[in-house]
N, C-alpha and C positions, 0 to 999 in steps of 0.2 A: 590607496585603493582599499575600500572596506570589503571584508569577506562577505560573500552572499549568504543569505538565509535560504534554506530549502524548505518550502511548504509542501507537506505531504497530505494528500486528501485520499482517504479510503472511499471507494465507491459506495453508493447508497445500498439499501437493503435489497436482496433478491429472495426468491422463494427458497433457494438452496441455503442461503446464509441464515434464514429463519429456521430451517430444519437442521442446521449444523452439519450439512453435507459438505465434504471437501470439494471446492469448486476451483479447479485449476484452469485448464484450457477450454472447458466447455463454455460456450457463449450463452450465458443466462441474462435475460433483461432485468431491469430494475422493476420492483413492485411500485404501485402508486405511492406508497409510503416512501420508498427509496427515491422516487422522483421529487417528492416534497423536500426530503432531506438534502438532495443535491441543490435544489433551488435555494434553500436556506444557507447552504454552504456558499453559494454565489453572493448572497447578501452579506455574509461575513467577510468575503474577500473583496467586495466592491470598493473601488477607489485605490486598491493596491496596484502598484506598477511591478510588472515582472519582465525580466530580461528574456525569459524563455518560459514556455509552458509545454510540458510533455505529458503524454498519456500512454497507458498500455493500449495495445491494439484491440483488447476485448471490449465488447459493447457496453458492459456494465460500467467500466471506467470511462470510456469515451463519452457515454451518455451523461454520466455525472459531470464530466468536464464541460460538456455543451450546456447542460442545464445550469451550471454554475457561471455561465457567461463567458467562458474562456475557450470554447470549442473552435472558434475561427482561427485562433492563434496556435492551437495545439499541434505539436509534431508527435507522431506515433514513434514510440521507442520500444523495441523488442525486449530490452533489458527490464522493462517494467511489467512484463507478462507475469502472471501469477505462477507460483511453484507448480511444477508438473507433478501431479500425484500418481501418475502411472495407473496401475491396476486398482488403486484406491480412489480414483476419481468418482465423485458422486456418492461415496460411502461416508457414514458417520464414524467418529472415533469409537463409539460404543460397539458398532457393528464389526469393525476391524478387530477390536479387542476380544471378540468371541473366539477368534482363531489365533491372535497374537496378543497374549495377555500383556498389559502395561504399555501397549503401543502408543507412541506419539510421533508426529512428523519430525520432531526435533532429535529424537534419540534412537529411532529404529529405521530399518531399511524400508523404502517405498518401492516395491517391485515395478520396474519399468518407468520409474519416475526419477526426479532429481534428488541429489543429496544436499544437505545444508551447505556443504562446501561449494557445490556448483552454483547454488542460488547466491551465495556470498560473493563468488567471483563475478557474477553479473552485476551485483550491486557495486562492488569495488570499481569496476570499469566505468560505471556511470558516475560514481562519486568523484573519481579522478578528473572527469570532464567538468562536472558541475562546480567544483571549487575554483575553476578558472574564470567563471562568469563575472562580469561587472554588473551586478544587480541580482535581485532575488529570482528564484526559480520555483515554479509550481509543478508538482508531479502528481498525477492522478493514477492510482493503481489499486492494489488489493491487500488484504490483511496480512498474509504470511510474507509476501515479498517486502512489504513496507516495514514489517517487524525486523526482518533481516537487515534491511537498509538502515534502520535506526541503530541496530547493534554494530554494524560495520562502520557507520558514521563515528561511533564512539571508540572504534578500534578493538572491539571484543569479538569473540568467535560468533559465527552466524547462529549457533545454537542458543546464544544468549537472547535472541529474539523471543524465546519462550517467555521471558520475563517482561515483555512489552505488550501487554494486552492492547488490542485495537478494535474498536467497534465500528460498524458500518456508518458511513456518512460523517466521520469525524475528521478533525484537522489536527495535524502535528507540525511543529516547526523545529528544524534542526538549525542550530546557530553556533555561536562562538563566545567564549570567555577568553579574551586575549587571543592566544594561539591554540587554545584547547577547543575541540569540537564538543558541543553540548546539546542536550535536549532542552530547547527553550520552552516547548509546549508539547504535551503528548496526549493523544486520545481525547481531545477536547470536543465535546458535543454540545456545548452550551447553546449554540445556534439552533440545534434540533429542538430544544425545549420550547423555543419561540415559534416553531413552524406548525 
């Protein structure tokens, strides 16, 4: 049995992603540009067979999945919900740093929100399930959760997701080199240039 590849799709652009605002559990729709990027992502995935398709329950991820042509097959998974930013929801890093110098979601407390370890635990639970699939899996979700997912896939601390930049509307693929989990593709937006 071949090990499954895990295709990670970050949702298309939103107004808040354009402005650099932390968008956790707030349900923000895609912009027109974000919808175009989602459709381009669909063209990129066309012809691929997936054993399963999962999406975050938030509209920006679910709409990206639908516009990419996989919405009818998608199963909502709470584990793919974006990082809960608590009191910092909707704020930019620059704004937060006015009162907490040097703040990052990776290194500092997020009052009323999740810790990197809590987000990592959500990813670990889903990864444990996904590696048992006979066939590839597609997951539509968000920037920070997918960065943690990539870190945990490689077996490193959730905070190492800080080193995995991830733009909106991009595709990443988690795979294998023999028994080792690898990043086969990361933050690829080549399909966006064509849209």
